C-alpha positions in Angstrom: 37.3 -20.1 56.2 38.9 -19.3 52.8 36.0 -17.5 51.3 35.7 -13.7 52.2 32.5 -12.7 53.9 29.9 -11.0 51.8 28.6 -9.0 54.8 29.2 -8.8 58.6 26.9 -8.8 61.6 27.8 -7.0 64.6 26.6 -8.2 68.0 25.5 -5.8 70.8 28.5 -6.7 72.9 31.0 -6.0 70.1 31.3 -9.4 68.6 31.3 -9.8 64.9 30.5 -12.5 62.4 31.3 -12.7 58.8 28.5 -14.0 56.6 28.8 -15.4 53.1 26.8 -17.8 50.8 26.9 -21.4 51.4 29.7 -22.8 49.4 30.6 -26.3 47.8 33.1 -27.2 50.6 30.9 -26.3 53.6 29.5 -29.8 54.4 32.0 -30.6 57.2 31.5 -27.1 58.7 27.7 -27.6 58.8 28.1 -30.9 60.4 30.4 -29.4 63.1 27.9 -26.6 63.5 25.0 -29.0 64.1 27.1 -31.2 66.3 28.1 -28.2 68.4 24.5 -27.0 69.1 23.3 -27.9 72.7 20.5 -30.4 72.8 18.2 -27.6 73.8 19.1 -25.6 70.7 19.1 -28.7 68.5 15.5 -29.4 69.6 14.4 -26.1 68.3 16.3 -25.8 65.0 15.2 -28.8 62.8 15.9 -27.8 59.3 17.3 -31.1 57.7 19.5 -34.1 58.3 23.4 -33.4 58.4 24.4 -36.5 56.6 26.8 -36.2 53.6 24.2 -36.9 51.0 21.5 -34.4 52.5 24.2 -31.7 52.9 25.5 -32.1 49.3 22.0 -31.6 48.1 21.3 -28.5 50.0 24.7 -27.1 49.0 23.9 -27.8 45.4 20.4 -26.3 45.6 22.0 -23.1 47.0 24.6 -23.1 44.3 21.8 -23.5 41.6 19.8 -20.6 43.1 17.0 -22.8 44.2 17.6 -21.9 47.8 19.4 -19.0 49.2 21.7 -20.0 52.2 24.3 -18.2 54.2 26.8 -19.3 56.8 27.9 -17.0 59.5 31.4 -17.6 60.9 33.5 -16.2 63.7 37.0 -14.8 63.5 38.5 -18.3 64.0 36.4 -19.6 60.9 33.9 -21.6 63.0 30.4 -21.7 61.8 28.3 -19.7 64.2 25.0 -19.4 62.2 23.2 -21.0 59.3 20.3 -19.2 57.6 18.4 -19.9 54.5 15.3 -19.2 52.2 14.3 -22.7 50.9 12.5 -22.6 47.5 14.0 -19.2 46.8 13.0 -19.8 43.2 9.2 -19.8 44.2 7.0 -16.9 45.0 6.9 -17.7 48.7 10.2 -19.2 50.1 10.6 -20.7 53.6 12.9 -19.1 56.0 15.1 -20.7 58.7 17.7 -19.2 60.9 19.9 -21.0 63.5 22.7 -19.6 65.6 25.3 -21.5 67.7 24.6 -21.2 71.5 27.3 -18.9 72.2 26.0 -16.3 69.7 22.3 -16.5 70.7 20.7 -13.5 72.7 23.4 -11.1 71.2 21.2 -9.3 68.7 22.3 -11.1 65.7 19.1 -13.0 64.5 17.2 -9.9 63.5 19.8 -8.4 61.1 20.4 -11.9 59.7 16.6 -12.3 59.1 16.4 -8.9 57.6 19.1 -9.8 55.1 17.0 -12.7 54.0 13.9 -10.6 53.8 15.8 -8.1 51.8 17.1 -10.8 49.5 13.5 -12.1 48.9 12.1 -8.6 48.3 14.9 -7.9 45.7 14.2 -11.2 44.0 10.5 -10.2 43.7 9.1 -12.7 46.1 5.3 -12.2 47.2 6.1 -13.2 50.8 7.9 -15.5 53.1 6.9 -18.4 55.4 8.4 -20.0 58.3 7.5 -22.3 61.1 8.6 -22.5 64.6 7.9 -24.6 67.7 5.2 -23.2 69.9 7.7 -23.5 72.9 10.3 -21.2 71.1 9.0 -18.1 72.7 12.2 -16.0 71.9 12.1 -16.8 68.3 8.4 -16.1 68.1 8.9 -12.6 69.5 11.7 -12.1 67.0 9.5 -13.2 64.2 6.6 -10.9 65.3 9.0 -8.0 65.6 10.2 -8.2 61.9 6.6 -8.5 60.6 5.6 -12.1 60.5 2.0 -13.0 61.5 1.0 -16.2 63.0 -1.5 -17.9 60.7 -2.1 -21.3 62.4 -0.5 -24.5 63.1 1.0 -27.1 60.7 2.7 -30.5 60.9 6.2 -30.2 59.9 8.7 -33.0 58.9 11.9 -32.2 60.9 15.3 -33.1 59.6 15.4 -36.2 61.5 12.0 -37.5 60.1 10.0 -36.7 63.1 6.6 -34.9 62.6 6.2 -31.9 64.9 3.4 -29.6 65.4 4.7 -26.0 64.6 3.3 -22.6 64.3 3.1 -21.3 60.8 4.0 -17.6 60.2 3.8 -15.4 57.1 5.3 -12.1 56.0 3.7 -10.5 53.0 6.2 -8.6 50.9 3.6 -7.6 48.3 0.0 -6.3 48.8 -2.5 -9.1 48.8 0.2 -11.9 49.0 -0.9 -15.1 50.6 0.9 -18.2 51.8 1.3 -21.2 49.5 -0.5 -24.5 49.9 2.3 -26.8 50.8 3.7 -29.6 52.8 6.1 -28.6 55.4 9.4 -30.6 55.2 12.9 -30.0 53.9 12.9 -29.6 50.1 12.6 -32.7 48.0 15.4 -33.9 45.9 15.2 -33.4 42.2 17.7 -34.6 39.6 19.3 -31.2 39.3 20.1 -31.2 43.1 22.5 -34.1 42.8 26.0 -32.9 43.2 
């Protein structure tokens, strides 16, 4: 990839990923990332559709600061991870993290999540929410380890339009912070999100 990494992640086994903010030219790389996920991983990581219009909108939202999104890439420049805080301009953004199959279980999810948590804390966010499928036990353990608490179940609109039942989790970044009342779905398009 042509853009230098902002920071690096180091796997337990010595592997390294460069991480940088989502960039205007990343639509093709994101499509390849999604297509390269196994069916099992794709069934757990359901952020949004990967068509040209949707990707352009998410890239633009990130560029404008409405979302915070990062790509993690290997030494060959292939995208190995995608992480984001949707609605980063709100008091309680929504967190999502996905890693390519070959990078899962190597100790990278926690530092990537911690970077997003630090970004939200620095920006003055009150808390962070996320959702996860009840069957995603490894992710659930990670989320609990970094401080998220399960606060119930929600119906979430997955990137392919299906409605799925997920666990809702919350991390307070300020005393007394509470989750927002919201619908769970990819961020809605607004005129300023058009590329």
